[in-house]
Each structure stands twice: as structure tokens, then as C-alpha cells.
N, C-alpha and C positions, 0 to 999 in steps of 0.2 A: 430867745432870751429866757426860756424856762424849759426844763426837761419835760418832755411829753412822750408820746408813743414813739418808740425807736430811739435813735441817738441824735436827734435834731436839736442839739444844744450848742449855742454860742454865747458864752458868758465871760470869756477871758477879757479883762479890761483893755488890754492893748489891742486886741482884735476888734473889739467894739469901737474903740476910738478911731481905728483906721477905717472901719466900715462906714461909720457916720461921717467921717471927713471926706471919703473918696468915692462913695457910691454915686454913680452918674445919673441915677433915676430914682423913682420912688422906692423907699425901703419899707417893707412890711415886717412887723415884729409881733410875735407872741410873747407877752410879758408876764412872767412869774419868776419870783426869786427862789431859785432852787435850794440854797442853804436854809432858808426859812421853812420850806416845805419839808426838807429832810429832818430838821429839828422838831417840827410839829409832829411828824410821824413817829419819831423816836420817843417823844414825850408821851404820846397817846398809846404806843405799844407798851411802854413801861407801866402805864396805869391800867390798861384794858386787856393786855395780853397780845400775843402775836397775831391772832386771827381777828383783825378789825372788821367791823361791819361797814357796808357801803355808805351808811348815813353819816359816817365820819369824814367823808371826802371833803366837804366844805370847810371842815375844821383843819384839815391838813393843808389844803390849797386855799388858805384863808385870804381875807381882804388885805391884810398887811403884806403877804407875799406878792399879791398882785400890784399893790401900790408901790412897793419898793422897786419893782422892776419897771413898771410903766413910767414912774417919775424919773428914773434914771434915763430911760429912752427919750423922754421929752426934753430933759436937761441936755443930753448929748445933741439932739436935733437942733435945739435953740442955739447951742454954742457953735455948731458947725454949719448951721443953715441947711440942714438935711430936709429933704421932702419925706416926711415920716407918716406912715399910716399904721396905727396900733389896732391889732385884731382883737375880736371878741372880748370887749370890756364886760365885766361882771359886777362891778361894785359902784355904789353911790360915791364913795370917796374919790375914785379915779376921775370922775366927771369934772372935778375942779381943775384938772390939768389941761382941759380943752376949752377952746373959745366958742362963744355963741355968735358966729358970724357966717356969712355965706361961704360955701366951699371955695369959690374962686379967690377969696381973700385969705385963705389959710395955706400954711405950709406944714401943718401938723393936723391930721384928721384921725377919725376913729370909727370903728365898726362895732355893732352889737349883733349877736346871733339870735335867731328866733327862739331857740330853746331857753335862752336866758330871759326872754320876754314872757314866756309862757309857763315855765316851771319855777318852783322855788324849793327851799330845803324841806318843806313839809311833804314833798313828794318822794323823798328817799325811802321811807318805810315801805311804801307800796311798790316802787319801781326799782330801787336798789341800783345794781350795776347798769341797768338799762339807761339810766340818766347819768352815769359816771362819765364825765367829760372834763377836758382841760381847756380853758379855765373852768373851775367848778361852778355849778348852779348854787346860788347863795340864798340870802334871806328874802322874804317878801318885800322888805323895805328897799333892798337893792334892786329887785325886779321892778318895783314901782318907780324908782328913780331913773332907771334906764328907759322905761316907757315915757316918762315925762321929758327926758332929754331928747327924744325923737321929735317932740312937738316944737322944739326950737332947733337951732343949728349946732348944738353941742355934739350930737352924734350924727354922723353923715350917711352911713349906709347900714342896711340889714343884710347879714350873710347867713349861710346855712351851716358851714363847717361840716358838711356831709361826711360821715365816717362809718361805712357799713361793715363793722365787725360782725362776725357770725354769732348766731344764738349760742352755740357751744362755747365760744370764747367768753361771752358775757355771763355764762353760768359758772365760771371759775370763781374761786375765792376772791374777795375784793382786791387784795394786793396783786393778784395775777391777771385780773380781768382788764382788757385794754379799755382806754378812754375814747369815747366818741359815739355818736348816734347816727342812724340812717334817717335823713330828714327831707331829702329832695321831693319825694312823692307827695308828701302832705304839707309842704312848707306854705304854699299859698292858702289852702283852706284853713290851716291853723292860724295864720296871721290874719285872715279875714274875720276870725272870731273877735279880734281886738277892734276891728271896724264895727262889727255887729253890736259889740258891747259899748260903743261910744268912746273907747280908749284912744283910738287913732282915726283921723279922717282918712277916707280912701285916697285923697290927694297926697297925703303924707306917706302912706304905704307905697304908692306908686313911685313917688320921688325917691324914697330911700332904698327901694329894691331895683329900680330901673334907671331913672334919670341920673341920680348922683353916682351910680356905678359907672355909667358911660362917661360922665364928666371926670370922675376921679382918675380913671385909667386912660382917658382920652381915646375912647373907642369910637371910631368914625361910623356914622350912619346906623347907629344902634341906640337903644335905650329910650327912644322917643317915638311917638306916633306922629310922623311927619312925612309929607310927600317926598319921595326919593330915598327914604330910609328903608332898610330891610324890614320886612313884616315879621317881627318877633312878637307874637300876640297870644294872650291867654283870654279866652272867653269863659266867664264863670256864670253860674246861675244859682238863684236862691232855692236850693233843694237839699234835703237832709243827706248827709254823707256818713253812713255808719261804717267806720273804718274796719271793724271786725268782719264785715260782710263783703269787703272788697279784696281782690287779690293784691298781695304785696309784690310790687314790681322789682324792688331791689333784690339782688341775688342772695343777700344775707337772710331774707325771709322773715323779718320781723320789723316792728315799728314801736316806738314808745307811746304812740297814740292809739294803741289797739282798742282801748275801752271807750274812745271818744266818738261822739256824733257831732260833726261840724254842720254849720248852717248853709254853707256854700260848697259847691263842687265844681270841678273843672269840666266844662263841656267840650271845648276844643282848644288845642294848642297848635300854633303855627310857628315854625322855625325857619327863618330865611324865606318866608313866603310859602313853605310847604306844610301840609297838614301832618303833624307829628302824632296827634292824639285826637280821637273823636269817637263818640258813642262808646266810651269805656274801652277803647282798643288802641294799641300802639300801631302806628304805621311804620313797619320795619324798613320801608323804602325811603323814608325821610332821613337824609344825612346832613349833619351840621357842617358849617364852614369854619375854618380857622379864623379867629378874631385878629384884627390888626390893632395894635396899641401904638398910639402916636406920641406917647410921653417919652 
């Protein structure tokens, strides 16, 4: 419901009505109002010239553009009884659209991504296109509101929105650089910084990254530490992780966390009971299994 990388835009009112009325399962939506984004960009180009800097991204894809689209999605879902999940919320204002109650009692749920919990618009001067993403990273107040919403049931899951565009692509001028960040490798150590700082309890982090994901998509035998379930486990240890001294495992070859030192590092990862990562090495023999979705 908002133009992003590529041509993945569905904003025709008639098509949206039909989708929300007829989709037989959970409907996931990226919500940004494209006409607002285009108008913001045109206004800023008129004022600042054609070569806009990357730190303008949050002003182009602003809070109003997000709210206009997410509020429409929620209104359509309420009217048609759609099981809706809104992806990567970025603003304090949008949080009012969602209810603070257990996931099992909802038919409209929402996700926040780790980069919207960890960065804010003060990071654009240093990182520029490296943190250009859609929806845009916004103000410290928005970031803090998203963090607080995780402590209750207003936000249901934390996602990564992993998008490994190449370093060369990210060095293009702002308007040409693709949106998205490579995040999977450092997602857990980065989120554990919020635990170490007392922002999130470890139980909340586990629930929002594992339990609620399995619940939301009805994935059997996953997402919990229970007898008879698949052993999908990550063992972490309190040890300094200097990102700049570690190999970048994503083929894009860079990370927005390059200058960071995290207080926890991943010791071992098991996927379906197989060791996938141990002693700072990937086990190439570990193969994942296709997930089943019972929804």
C-alpha cells in the first residue's frame, strides 16, 4: 500500500476493497501513502534542488504518509473483518490504531522492525543511505514510543525486514539508492543492547521475536522451548562483539552497525536440531526445513 523498492504497489481503491473483503487468510500490508510521499518530495526538491541529501528521507516519507495509509488499512479491515497484519510501524501516531490486548484476541496486529527501535533521524548525517529504508527511520520520540509499545500488547512482533542491497548501490545519490538494510547477522546482538540497557525485559524480546511470530502465523512445533518442538535455539554469551572485527556474512558485504560494539554475541545457533553456527563458523551442512503455516 506504499511504493517501495520495485513496483510492489497496490493502492487502487477498488482492488483494495476486493482484497480486504475476499482474502481468505492473514493479509500483510506495508502502509505508506504514495501521493503524500510524492508531494513531499516535489516540495523539497523545489526548495533544496534536485540532489536531495539522505537526511531528508524521513521528511519525504513522513508520519502523515504512514498514518494516512495505515489508518485506511485498519478501517478496511474493521469494515470487512479482515485478519490484517501491518508491517514495520515507524510512528507514535500510528500506535493509536492498534489495541493493547493479547494477540489471540485480535484480528488486527502490527510489527516493528529492529532498525526502527535502534536508530533515529539523528543518525542520518553519519550513515546517510545506509539507513535509508521504507518506512523511514524517524524521530527519537517515535523510536521511544515504539519501544514502549513493545512492553504492552500494542505491538505484537519484532521483524528484521532484511534487505541486502550492495555497497555500490548504497553509494548512489539519495534518489537512486535503494531502500533497505542487511540486518539478519546482527539482529539479536543489536536487540540485546535494549535488554542490557533495561529498555526491554529478555522475556519480552523472546516473546516478540519467537513466541508471537509462531502464534501469529500458526507455525506448528516452532517458536517455543517445549518438549516435542523443533530445536530452533540461539545460545548467547556476555562477551564484547566488535562488529568491525568480524566477517560480514551477508553477500552484500556491509552492515549499518560497522562502528558498534555489542555486549552479547551468539555462541551457537541450532536450526531444526542441527548446529548451524558455532565458534564463529557457519556449518554449511545444516539445511533448513520448509515451515508449515496452519492459518
